[in-house]
C-alpha positions as CSV (number, residue, x, y, z in Angstrom):
1,X,259.2,149.1,153.5
2,X,260.5,150.8,156.5
3,X,259.5,153.6,158.9
4,X,262.1,154.8,161.3
5,X,261.3,157.2,164.2
6,X,264.5,159.1,165.0
7,X,265.0,160.8,168.3
8,X,267.1,163.9,167.9
9,X,267.3,165.1,171.5
10,X,265.7,168.0,173.3
11,X,267.3,170.9,171.5
12,X,271.1,170.9,171.5
13,X,272.3,169.8,168.0
14,X,275.3,168.1,169.6
15,X,273.0,165.6,171.2
16,X,272.2,164.1,167.8
17,X,273.7,160.6,168.1
18,X,275.8,159.0,165.4
19,X,273.1,156.3,165.0
20,X,270.4,158.9,164.5
21,X,272.5,160.8,162.0
22,X,273.1,157.7,160.0
23,X,269.4,156.7,159.9
24,X,268.5,160.2,158.7
25,X,271.2,160.3,156.0
26,X,270.3,156.8,154.7
27,X,266.5,157.3,154.6
28,X,264.9,158.0,151.2
29,X,263.0,160.9,152.8
30,X,263.0,162.6,156.2
31,X,259.9,164.1,157.7
32,X,259.6,166.6,160.6
33,X,256.8,168.4,162.4
34,X,256.3,171.8,160.7
35,X,258.0,174.7,162.5
36,X,259.4,172.5,165.2
37,X,262.8,172.2,166.8
38,X,263.5,168.8,165.2
39,X,263.8,170.5,161.9
40,X,266.3,173.0,163.3
41,X,268.4,170.3,164.9
42,X,268.9,168.3,161.7
43,X,269.0,171.2,159.3
44,X,272.8,171.1,159.0
45,X,272.8,167.4,158.0
46,X,269.7,166.5,155.8
47,X,266.9,168.1,153.9
48,X,263.5,167.4,155.5
49,X,259.8,167.6,154.5
50,X,257.6,169.5,157.0
51,X,254.3,168.0,158.1
52,X,251.5,170.0,159.8
53,X,250.3,168.9,163.2
54,X,247.9,170.4,165.7
55,X,246.7,169.4,169.2
56,X,244.0,172.0,169.9
57,X,241.0,170.4,168.3
58,X,240.4,166.6,168.1
59,X,238.9,166.6,164.6
60,X,241.7,168.8,163.2
61,X,244.3,166.8,165.0
62,X,243.0,163.5,163.6
63,X,242.8,164.9,160.1
64,X,246.4,166.1,160.3
65,X,247.6,162.8,161.7
66,X,245.9,161.1,158.7
67,X,247.4,163.4,156.2
68,X,250.9,163.1,157.6
69,X,250.6,159.4,157.8
70,X,249.5,159.2,154.2
71,X,252.4,161.3,153.0
72,X,254.9,159.1,155.0
73,X,253.2,155.9,153.8
74,X,253.8,156.9,150.1
75,X,257.5,156.7,150.8
76,X,257.4,153.7,153.2
77,X,255.6,151.6,150.6
78,X,258.7,151.2,148.5
79,X,261.6,152.7,150.5
80,X,262.6,154.0,153.9
81,X,260.9,157.0,155.5
82,X,262.4,158.6,158.6
83,X,260.5,160.8,161.0
84,X,262.7,163.1,163.2
85,X,261.2,163.9,166.6
86,X,262.5,165.8,169.6
87,X,263.6,163.8,172.6
88,X,262.9,160.1,172.2
89,X,260.4,158.6,169.7
90,X,259.0,156.2,172.4
91,X,258.4,158.9,175.0
92,X,255.5,161.3,174.6
93,X,256.2,161.6,170.9
94,X,254.0,162.3,167.9
95,X,255.8,159.4,166.2
96,X,253.6,156.9,168.0
97,X,250.5,158.3,166.3
98,X,252.2,158.5,163.0
99,X,253.4,154.9,163.2
100,X,249.9,153.7,164.0
101,X,248.5,155.5,160.9
102,X,251.3,154.2,158.6
103,X,250.8,150.6,159.8
104,X,247.1,150.9,158.9
105,X,248.0,152.1,155.4
106,X,251.0,149.8,154.8
107,X,250.4,146.6,156.9
108,X,253.8,145.1,156.0
109,X,255.8,148.1,156.9
110,X,258.7,147.5,159.3
111,X,258.7,150.2,162.1
112,X,261.9,150.9,163.9
113,X,263.1,153.6,166.4
114,X,266.4,155.2,167.2
115,X,266.5,156.4,170.8
116,X,267.2,160.0,171.6
117,X,268.4,161.9,174.7
118,X,265.4,163.2,176.7
119,X,264.8,166.5,178.3
120,X,265.0,165.0,181.8
121,X,268.4,163.5,181.0
122,X,269.6,166.8,179.6
123,X,268.3,168.8,182.6
124,X,269.9,166.3,185.0
125,X,273.2,166.7,183.2
126,X,273.1,170.5,183.0
127,X,272.0,170.9,186.7
128,X,274.2,168.2,188.2
129,X,271.1,166.3,189.4
130,X,271.3,162.5,189.9
131,X,268.0,161.1,188.8
132,X,268.1,157.8,190.8
133,X,270.4,155.7,193.0
134,X,270.1,152.2,194.4
135,X,266.5,151.4,195.3
136,X,265.1,154.8,194.6
137,X,262.0,155.0,192.4
138,X,261.7,157.5,189.5
139,X,258.4,158.8,188.2
140,X,257.8,160.8,185.0
141,X,254.5,162.7,185.1
142,X,252.9,164.9,182.4
143,X,251.1,167.7,184.3
144,X,248.2,167.2,181.8
145,X,247.5,164.0,183.9
146,X,246.2,166.3,186.6
147,X,247.0,167.5,190.1
148,X,246.0,164.3,191.7
149,X,248.5,162.3,189.6
150,X,251.3,164.7,190.5
151,X,250.5,164.7,194.2
152,X,250.4,160.9,194.2
153,X,253.8,160.7,192.4
154,X,255.3,163.2,194.8
155,X,254.2,161.0,197.7
156,X,255.0,157.6,196.3
157,X,258.3,158.2,194.4
158,X,261.7,159.5,195.3
159,X,262.5,161.5,192.2
160,X,259.7,163.0,190.2
161,X,260.0,164.6,186.8
162,X,257.2,166.8,185.5
163,X,256.7,167.4,181.8
164,X,254.1,169.6,180.0
165,X,253.5,171.9,183.0
166,X,254.5,175.2,181.3
167,X,251.2,177.0,181.5
168,X,250.7,175.9,185.0
169,X,254.3,176.3,186.3
170,X,253.4,178.2,189.5
171,X,251.1,175.3,190.6
172,X,253.8,172.8,189.6
173,X,256.5,174.6,191.6
174,X,254.2,174.9,194.7
175,X,253.5,171.2,194.6
176,X,257.2,170.2,194.0
177,X,258.6,172.6,196.7
178,X,261.9,174.4,197.2
179,X,264.1,171.6,195.9
180,X,262.7,171.9,192.4
181,X,265.2,171.8,189.5
182,X,263.9,173.7,186.5
183,X,264.9,174.0,182.8
184,X,263.4,175.4,179.6
185,X,264.6,175.6,176.0
186,X,267.4,173.3,176.9
187,X,270.3,173.4,174.4
188,X,268.8,176.5,172.6
189,X,269.6,180.2,172.7
190,X,266.8,180.9,175.2
191,X,267.9,178.2,177.7
192,X,267.5,178.9,181.3
193,X,267.6,177.0,184.6
194,X,265.7,179.7,186.5
195,X,261.9,179.4,186.6
196,X,259.9,182.5,185.5
197,X,257.4,184.1,187.8
198,X,254.5,183.0,185.7
199,X,253.7,180.6,182.9
200,X,256.6,178.9,181.1
201,X,257.0,177.4,177.6
202,X,255.5,174.1,176.8
203,X,258.9,172.5,176.5
204,X,259.8,173.0,180.2
205,X,260.9,170.4,182.7
206,X,260.8,170.2,186.5
207,X,262.6,167.7,188.6
208,X,262.0,167.0,192.3
209,X,265.2,165.2,193.2
210,X,265.3,162.4,195.8
211,X,266.5,163.2,199.3
212,X,269.7,161.4,200.3
213,X,271.6,161.2,203.6
214,X,275.0,160.5,202.0
215,X,276.9,158.2,199.7
216,X,275.2,154.9,199.2
217,X,272.4,155.7,201.6
218,X,269.7,154.4,199.2
219,X,271.4,151.1,198.4
């Protein structure tokens, strides 16, 4: 009785780790969000079962979480079910909600996770941005938390990473300033590190890097 949340990275299939690949290949069944990039990333390695999700309406969202959890629980009751998710399963991932549902249906299930590369790590690597040094503080903020949360983070932290700001990208960039590092569709054919003039895709990331005076200045 096992459920494994497997992080498959933000988009580049080469970011699928060896541990993640083994977990997917050894599972009795692999589930993925329907129409999502997780299915694309793992398609060359395993067959997966798509599950429908939706975030627009609370009632529909809960119903789909319940249906998805029930489908996964059927496998987890007697075997190993894996759920592939973009990025990392413990960071803003649908897996947390799925695991909650499966635990209610199969109380004895063992829930495990395999970490995945996150979008902020990928953007930092592709742009040559150091996320933190020495005593610097790093904040990760979903723009859905609101303008006040973003402004507070920009004031209180050295490096600030903003997720989920695509629709409001102009406002995010105004708040972050000229030092903003931007990335969208990382590891995919439409990848760009140049922000568009208007709204951006949901899967976009903005980094406000820390200011440093020189080598070791923040030790």
